[in-house]
ZAMARGU-4260 file (C-alpha; in steps of 0.2 Angstrom, whole numbers, plus 5000, padded with zeros to 4 digits):
<rodrens>
0) 5333/5053/5037 | 5327/5037/5045 | 5325/5023/5033 | 5309/5013/5032 | 5311/4995/5037
5) 5303/4986/5023 | 5306/4968/5028 | 5294/4966/5043 | 5280/4976/5034 | 5281/4966/5018
10) 5282/4950/5027 | 5267/4954/5037 | 5257/4959/5021 | 5263/4942/5012 | 5258/4931/5027
15) 5241/4940/5028 | 5238/4938/5010 | 5243/4920/5010 | 5231/4916/5024 | 5217/4924/5014
20) 5222/4916/4998 | 5207/4909/4987 | 5213/4899/4972 | 5198/4904/4962 | 5200/4922/4965
25) 5219/4924/4967 | 5226/4909/4958 | 5231/4918/4942 | 5247/4927/4939 | 5258/4918/4951
30) 5246/4918/4965 | 5248/4900/4969 | 5267/4901/4970 | 5265/4917/4981 | 5253/4908/4993
35) 5265/4893/4994 | 5280/4903/4997 | 5270/4915/5009 | 5279/4929/5000 | 5273/4942/4987
40) 5290/4948/4983 | 5305/4942/4973 | 5324/4940/4977 | 5332/4956/4983 | 5340/4967/4970
45) 5359/4970/4973 | 5367/4987/4973 | 5374/4984/4955 | 5357/4980/4949 | 5349/4995/4956
50) 5364/5006/4949 | 5362/4998/4932 | 5343/5003/4932 | 5347/5021/4937 | 5361/5022/4923
55) 5349/5015/4910 | 5335/5027/4915 | 5347/5042/4917 | 5340/5046/4935 | 5344/5042/4953
60) 5328/5033/4960 | 5320/5040/4975 | 5325/5034/4992 | 5310/5023/4997 | 5310/5014/4980
65) 5329/5011/4981 | 5327/5003/4999 | 5312/4993/4993 | 5321/4986/4978 | 5335/4981/4990
70) 5323/4970/4999 | 5313/4963/4984 | 5315/4966/4966 | 5297/4969/4962 | 5280/4964/4970
75) 5264/4954/4966 | 5247/4960/4971 | 5249/4978/4976 | 5232/4980/4982 | 5218/4973/4972
80) 5220/4980/4954 | 5239/4980/4952 | 5245/4962/4949 | 5263/4965/4947 | 5275/4980/4951
85) 5291/4983/4941 | 5308/4977/4947 | 5324/4985/4941 | 5324/4977/4924 | 5306/4981/4921
90) 5307/5000/4926 | 5303/5010/4911 | 5298/5028/4906 | 5279/5028/4903 | 5281/5040/4888
95) 5262/5043/4887 | 5258/5029/4874 | 5240/5033/4874 | 5240/5052/4872 | 5233/5055/4889
100) 5240/5073/4889 | 5230/5078/4874 | 5215/5069/4881 | 5216/5079/4898 | 5219/5096/4889
105) 5206/5093/4875 | 5195/5108/4873 | 5204/5119/4886 | 5215/5129/4873 | 5224/5143/4882
110) 5212/5142/4897 | 5220/5127/4905 | 5226/5131/4922 | 5243/5127/4929 | 5238/5112/4939
115) 5229/5104/4925 | 5244/5106/4913 | 5255/5099/4926 | 5244/5084/4929 | 5241/5081/4910
120) 5260/5079/4908 | 5262/5066/4922 | 5261/5051/4909 | 5275/5059/4898 | 5288/5062/4912
125) 5285/5048/4924 | 5291/5030/4927 | 5278/5016/4924 | 5278/5005/4939 | 5263/4994/4934
130) 5269/4979/4924 | 5252/4970/4925 | 5236/4978/4931 | 5217/4980/4929 | 5220/4995/4917
135) 5229/5004/4931 | 5244/5016/4929 | 5256/5018/4943 | 5266/5033/4939 | 5282/5038/4948
140) 5283/5057/4945 | 5300/5066/4945 | 5291/5082/4942 | 5284/5081/4960 | 5298/5079/4972
145) 5298/5083/4991 | 5312/5090/5002 | 5318/5072/5006 | 5320/5068/4987 | 5304/5057/4987
150) 5294/5057/4971 | 5275/5057/4972 | 5266/5042/4965 | 5250/5044/4954 | 5238/5030/4951
155) 5225/5031/4938 | 5212/5020/4930 | 5199/5025/4916 | 5185/5016/4925 | 5187/5027/4940
160) 5181/5043/4931 | 5192/5054/4942 | 5209/5062/4941 | 5224/5053/4946 | 5226/5049/4964
165) 5242/5056/4972 | 5252/5047/4985 | 5267/5057/4992 | 5280/5044/4990 | 5282/5026/4984
170) 5282/5021/5003 | 5265/5030/5005 | 5259/5021/4989 | 5263/5004/4996 | 5255/5007/5013
175) 5240/5013/5004 | 5239/4997/4994 | 5241/4987/5010 | 5226/4996/5017 | 5217/4993/5000
180) 5221/4974/5002 | 5214/4974/5019 | 5198/4984/5014 | 5194/4972/5000 | 5197/4956/5011
185) 5188/4962/5026 | 5172/4953/5022 | 5180/4937/5017 | 5175/4923/5030 | 5188/4920/5043
190) 5199/4935/5038 | 5207/4938/5055 | 5225/4942/5059 | 5235/4952/5071 | 5232/4968/5061
195) 5213/4966/5061 | 5213/4962/5080 | 5223/4978/5084 | 5212/4988/5073 | 5196/4981/5080
200) 5203/4985/5098 | 5206/5003/5092 | 5188/5004/5085 | 5181/4999/5102 | 5192/5011/5111
205) 5186/5025/5099 | 5168/5021/5102 | 5171/5023/5121 | 5181/5039/5118 | 5167/5046/5107
210) 5154/5043/5121 | 5166/5052/5133 | 5166/5067/5122 | 5183/5064/5115 | 5176/5064/5097
215) 5192/5071/5088 | 5203/5058/5095 | 5190/5045/5091 | 5188/5051/5073 | 5207/5050/5070
220) 5207/5032/5076 | 5192/5028/5066 | 5198/5035/5050 | 5213/5023/5050 | 5201/5008/5053
225) 5190/5014/5039 | 5205/5014/5027 | 5208/4996/5032 | 5189/4991/5030 | 5185/4987/5047
230) 5166/4984/5048 | 5161/4995/5063 | 5172/5010/5059 | 5162/5018/5045 | 5146/5018/5055
235) 5155/5026/5070 | 5164/5039/5060 | 5149/5043/5049 | 5140/5049/5065 | 5154/5060/5070
240) 5155/5067/5052 | 5136/5070/5051 | 5136/5081/5067 | 5151/5090/5062 | 5143/5095/5045
245) 5156/5086/5035 | 5144/5072/5028 | 5126/5074/5023 | 5120/5056/5025 | 5124/5039/5032
250) 5129/5023/5023 | 5113/5016/5016 | 5108/4997/5018 | 5107/4985/5032 | 5092/4978/5041
255) 5078/4988/5049 | 5078/4975/5063 | 5093/4985/5069 | 5085/5000/5078 | 5100/5011/5074
260) 5097/5008/5055 | 5078/5010/5057 | 5078/5026/5067 | 5095/5035/5064 | 5103/5029/5048
265) 5088/5027/5036 | 5082/5045/5040 | 5100/5052/5038 | 5102/5043/5021 | 5085/5050/5015
270) 5094/5068/5016 | 5107/5063/5003 | 5105/5067/4985 | 5103/5052/4973 | 5116/5048/4960
275) 5115/5057/4944 | 5101/5051/4933 | 5093/5040/4947 | 5076/5042/4954 | 5078/5047/4973
280) 5066/5033/4980 | 5073/5020/4968 | 5091/5024/4972 | 5088/5023/4991 | 5076/5008/4993
285) 5085/4996/4982 | 5099/4996/4995 | 5088/4987/5007 | 5079/4970/5008 | 5062/4969/4999
290) 5053/4968/5015 | 5061/4984/5022 | 5058/4995/5006 | 5040/5001/5010 | 5046/5007/5027
295) 5061/5016/5019 | 5050/5024/5006 | 5038/5030/5019 | 5052/5038/5029 | 5058/5046/5013
300) 5041/5053/5009 | 5039/5060/5027 | 5056/5069/5026 | 5051/5076/5009 | 5034/5082/5015
305) 5041/5090/5031 | 5031/5078/5042 | 5045/5067/5049 | 5048/5067/5068 | 5063/5061/5076
310) 5059/5052/5093 | 5070/5046/5107 | 5067/5039/5124 | 5067/5045/5142 | 5073/5062/5147
315) 5082/5066/5131 | 5066/5061/5121 | 5056/5074/5131 | 5069/5087/5127 | 5068/5083/5109
320) 5049/5086/5109 | 5052/5103/5119 | 5066/5108/5107 | 5055/5104/5091 | 5041/5115/5098
325) 5053/5129/5101 | 5061/5127/5084 | 5044/5127/5076 | 5041/5144/5085 | 5056/5151/5077
330) 5067/5150/5093 | 5082/5140/5088 | 5093/5146/5102 | 5081/5140/5115 | 5078/5124/5106
335) 5097/5121/5106 | 5098/5124/5124 | 5084/5112/5128 | 5094/5098/5119 | 5111/5103/5126
340) 5104/5103/5144 | 5099/5084/5142 | 5111/5076/5130 | 5120/5068/5144 | 5105/5058/5147
345) 5104/5051/5129 | 5105/5033/5127 | 5111/5023/5111 | 5099/5012/5102 | 5112/4999/5098
350) 5130/4994/5102 | 5138/5006/5088 | 5127/5021/5091 | 5136/5035/5098 | 5126/5051/5095
355) 5108/5056/5090 | 5112/5059/5072 | 5093/5056/5067 | 5090/5073/5074 | 5098/5080/5058
360) 5083/5073/5048 | 5070/5081/5058 | 5064/5096/5047 | 5063/5107/5062 | 5078/5101/5073
365) 5090/5098/5058 | 5093/5116/5055 | 5096/5119/5073 | 5110/5107/5074 | 5123/5118/5065
370) 5141/5111/5064 | 5146/5121/5079 | 5132/5114/5089 | 5135/5097/5083 | 5153/5098/5089
375) 5147/5104/5106 | 5135/5089/5107 | 5149/5077/5102 | 5160/5085/5116 | 5147/5081/5130
380) 5149/5064/5138 | 5133/5054/5135 | 5126/5036/5136 | 5126/5023/5150 | 5138/5028/5164
385) 5139/5046/5158 | 5137/5059/5173 | 5126/5074/5171 | 5135/5090/5168 | 5131/5108/5163
390) 5129/5111/5145 | 5145/5117/5135 | 5147/5136/5135 | 5136/5142/5121 | 5138/5161/5122
395) 5125/5174/5123 | 5109/5173/5113 | 5109/5184/5098 | 5100/5201/5099 | 5090/5199/5083
400) 5077/5213/5083 | 5073/5217/5065 | 5088/5227/5059 | 5095/5211/5051 | 5082/5211/5038
405) 5092/5225/5030 | 5106/5213/5027 | 5094/5200/5019 | 5084/5213/5008 | 5092/5211/4991
410) 5075/5205/4985 | 5065/5214/4998 | 5054/5207/5011 | 5036/5208/5019 | 5033/5205/5037
415) 5017/5206/5048 | 5018/5207/5067 | 5003/5202/5077 | 5001/5205/5096 | 4993/5194/5109
420) 4988/5179/5099 | 4993/5161/5099 | 5004/5155/5085 | 4991/5144/5079 | 4980/5159/5075
425) 4991/5166/5062 | 4983/5155/5047 | 4966/5161/5052 | 4971/5179/5053 | 4981/5179/5037
430) 4975/5165/5027 | 4962/5165/5012 | 4950/5156/5024 | 4949/5148/5041 | 4952/5131/5034
435) 4968/5135/5025 | 4980/5121/5027 | 4997/5124/5035 | 5012/5120/5024 | 5024/5112/5036
440) 5043/5115/5038 | 5047/5126/5023 | 5064/5134/5020 | 5064/5152/5014 | 5067/5146/4997
445) 5053/5133/4997 | 5041/5146/5003 | 5045/5157/4988 | 5044/5143/4976 | 5027/5139/4983
450) 5020/5156/4978 | 5001/5153/4973 | 4993/5157/4956 | 4976/5166/4956 | 4969/5181/4947
455) 4982/5192/4938 | 4978/5206/4949 | 4981/5197/4965 | 4997/5197/4976 | 4995/5182/4987
460) 5010/5174/4995 | 5016/5160/5006 | 5023/5167/5022 | 5032/5157/5036 | 5027/5161/5054
465) 5034/5160/5071 | 5036/5169/5088 | 5043/5187/5088 | 5047/5190/5106 | 5036/5192/5121
470) 5018/5193/5116 | 5021/5194/5097 | 5021/5183/5082 | 5027/5186/5064 | 5024/5181/5047
475) 5038/5183/5034 | 5040/5182/5015 | 5057/5185/5007 | 5051/5196/4993 | 5043/5213/4994
480) 5028/5221/4986 | 5028/5239/4980 | 5017/5248/4993 | 5015/5263/4982 | 5002/5254/4971
485) 4985/5262/4973 | 4977/5245/4976 | 4990/5240/4990 | 4980/5233/5005 | 4990/5231/5021
490) 4986/5214/5029 | 4988/5222/5046 | 4970/5227/5045 | 4963/5210/5044 | 4976/5202/5055
495) 4972/5215/5069 | 4955/5209/5072 | 4953/5208/5091 | 4971/5214/5093 | 4985/5224/5086
500) 4996/5221/5070 | 5010/5229/5061 | 5015/5227/5042 | 5032/5232/5036 | 5037/5229/5018
505) 5053/5234/5008 | 5054/5234/4989 | 5072/5238/4983 | 5075/5249/4968 | 5056/5253/4967
510) 5052/5238/4957 | 5056/5234/4939 | 5068/5246/4931 | 5070/5257/4947 | 5085/5263/4956
515) 5091/5264/4974 | 5083/5281/4975 | 5066/5274/4971 | 5066/5259/4984 | 5050/5258/4993
520) 5047/5256/5012 | 5030/5254/5020 | 5025/5253/5038 | 5007/5252/5044 | 4998/5249/5060
525) 4980/5243/5064 | 4970/5239/5080 | 4954/5229/5081 | 4952/5228/5062 | 4954/5247/5059
530) 4969/5256/5052 | 4978/5268/5064 | 4993/5275/5054 | 5004/5272/5040 | 5020/5278/5032
535) 5026/5275/5014 | 5043/5281/5008 | 5049/5281/4990 | 5064/5291/4985 | 5060/5309/4992
540) 5042/5305/4993 | 5034/5302/5010 | 5015/5298/5011 | 5007/5296/5029 | 4990/5292/5035
545) 4983/5294/5053 | 4992/5300/5068 | 5010/5293/5068 | 5020/5292/5084 | 5035/5303/5084
550) 5047/5289/5085 | 5040/5281/5069 | 5038/5297/5059 | 5048/5297/5043 | 5060/5310/5049
555) 5064/5300/5065 | 5065/5283/5055 | 5077/5289/5041 | 5085/5305/5048 | 5087/5312/5030
560) 5094/5297/5022 | 5088/5287/5008 | 5077/5272/5011 | 5091/5259/5008 | 5104/5269/5018
565) 5091/5271/5033 | 5083/5254/5032 | 5093/5246/5046 | 5090/5261/5058 | 5072/5262/5053
570) 5069/5243/5057 | 5079/5245/5074 | 5067/5259/5079 | 5052/5249/5074 | 5058/5234/5084
575) 5062/5245/5099 | 5045/5254/5099 | 5034/5238/5098 | 5046/5227/5108 | 5048/5213/5094
580) 5062/5202/5089 | 5063/5190/5075 | 5076/5176/5074 | 5088/5179/5059 | 5094/5161/5061
585) 5076/5154/5060 | 5070/5164/5046 | 5086/5163/5035 | 5092/5145/5039 | 5078/5136/5048
590) 5062/5127/5043 | 5045/5135/5048 | 5027/5132/5045 | 5019/5142/5031 | 5002/5148/5025
595) 4995/5156/5010 | 4990/5174/5013 | 4975/5184/5006 | 4980/5196/4992 | 4991/5211/4997
600) 4982/5220/4983 | 4963/5224/4984 | 4952/5218/4970 | 4949/5231/4956 | 4934/5242/4960
605) 4919/5243/4948 | 4925/5253/4933 | 4943/5253/4938 | 4954/5246/4924 | 4970/5236/4926
610) 4982/5227/4915 | 4996/5215/4917 | 5010/5208/4907 | 5020/5192/4906 | 5038/5188/4900
615) 5040/5173/4889
</rodrens>
């Protein structure tokens, strides 16, 4: 095994620390002497001293610690929170003096898993390396040894409110503490040295590589620079991580005079959840200057209300508008293709802007940019000097149809299909009145949570709507209504005024207390405001009205199977017969405009009784 050369590493660390020395901050605990000597270590331990320590402790020390002690018998200022590390004479078994094992296992009883038990025992079996610290334990664990004989190091502080942090070996621990020193010193005036200059060159190289589409190599270089606290590295890496789906927001703060902050980072930050116990607007806006807070709050409200719109310039900006219109029509695949075809023409807003991450905050386009598509976007050369090229391979568009509704039918569904109308007509055809306000950019869950009140006998709902293939639009709700009720009133009748409309509903297990054998399926078709035919199936019961096309008769739809067993086939037959297709991605994962429908149950007729119950 090749030995690590400690001397040049420790000398570089010492010199950089001394050059950044501040008597007010670092003058305690030997700081002045270390700065004057430009050395954070001590005299080297000789072989006899190391052997004596091992004899006293009853163990052979791991290789990287032994070779370290042969260079310096201890260390000052290991990172920011450990002020002195033990030398040979100071090495002692921790012994768990504060009962940490019992604290970690308190309340678990016999349910504690193996990993928790092992971690809880770290204090009792480990060497304590921290002689002086800010309440930080540095534990060298003989119970966690690798194939090279290296012991893992665990660092823990009660103020972290997290489990101990693992470092694979003493060498790794020291390298991590060196990075911590750099990260904490990075904002000090004049903090510049050979290490920072090399890292900053790598950051700039990573920026250029990211724009060339080499985002994986760029991220690797940026991660190292982030660990050292280089100021540009986090912003660049955050953009890659956001589009890869491994980060939900961007680092908050900065000035809105920076166009990247104003148009990309702020919207992205508004997507993140606030810290526990904090009001969302307060937790976000307090990170900005007083003058910028109203604009940040306005962006946050627009995102929460579904009215935020991401904008860009030039060719890519036009593609964003086209893509948003397509996504709003429930055509996410087409929306993505519009973006992909023009991303090479995208231009950054500022020097450290490498990708249009603000798209993720757009209520319609954010869901379109899945992690897979985000990585394809990142792999496309873009920005000044980028040459146009064909979009990355995207694969064939999914053949959605309607059959997929069977996979999403645990709670049932309702869907209305309307022919030969503009999407903007859906609210008028299904809404309570012609002036019903559209509810923008709802997820399927938000639509269900927005279910309206009204009279106890009513069954109104909020449906989301979009395009359903050539010449059709749809309106969908993720919960079903039992169409066997006497007062069930298909919305296809009203929706078909001047055109044609189809209603399909599915209620699993026949409502409360039912079973699979009593699941309800309903299909109805209307033209120009008049019902033409209908099929309602529940268990072995089949109810039909009007003249039903042979392809849509119950025997053809279900072929002798129960409603749950034959649901997918029935939906495929309906999609094929009418030539409709609804995007599963858009309905299940996208955001679509919604509208409150009329009741799906007619008002009780004069003299007709009704009752309802509520659960408390």
